[in-house]
C-alpha angles and dihedrals in degrees: 000000000000116000146101113321119246117267111285096026098091113078115236115242105199128168135146115223119205109280096245092051091047094049093049092048092050091046092053092045088052092050088059093042092244130130117249088242091056092050091048093051089053091049088054093051093048090050092049091049090049092052092048089053091049092049089049093051090048091051092054092055 
C-alpha cells in the first residue's frame, strides 16, 4: 500500500539557513505565490538532477 508513513517513520530534515538567505528565499517564493516548502522541494529536485548529470558525464569519460 502506498501512502503516508506512520508517525515517526519519516526522518526529520531540520536546518536553519542564515536569516538573510531565508528571508530572500521566502520573498521569492511569495512573489511566485508558492509556499517556501514547495520551492524547496523544487530546489532539491533540481540539485539531484544536476548531480545525476554530473555523474553521467564522469562515467562517459
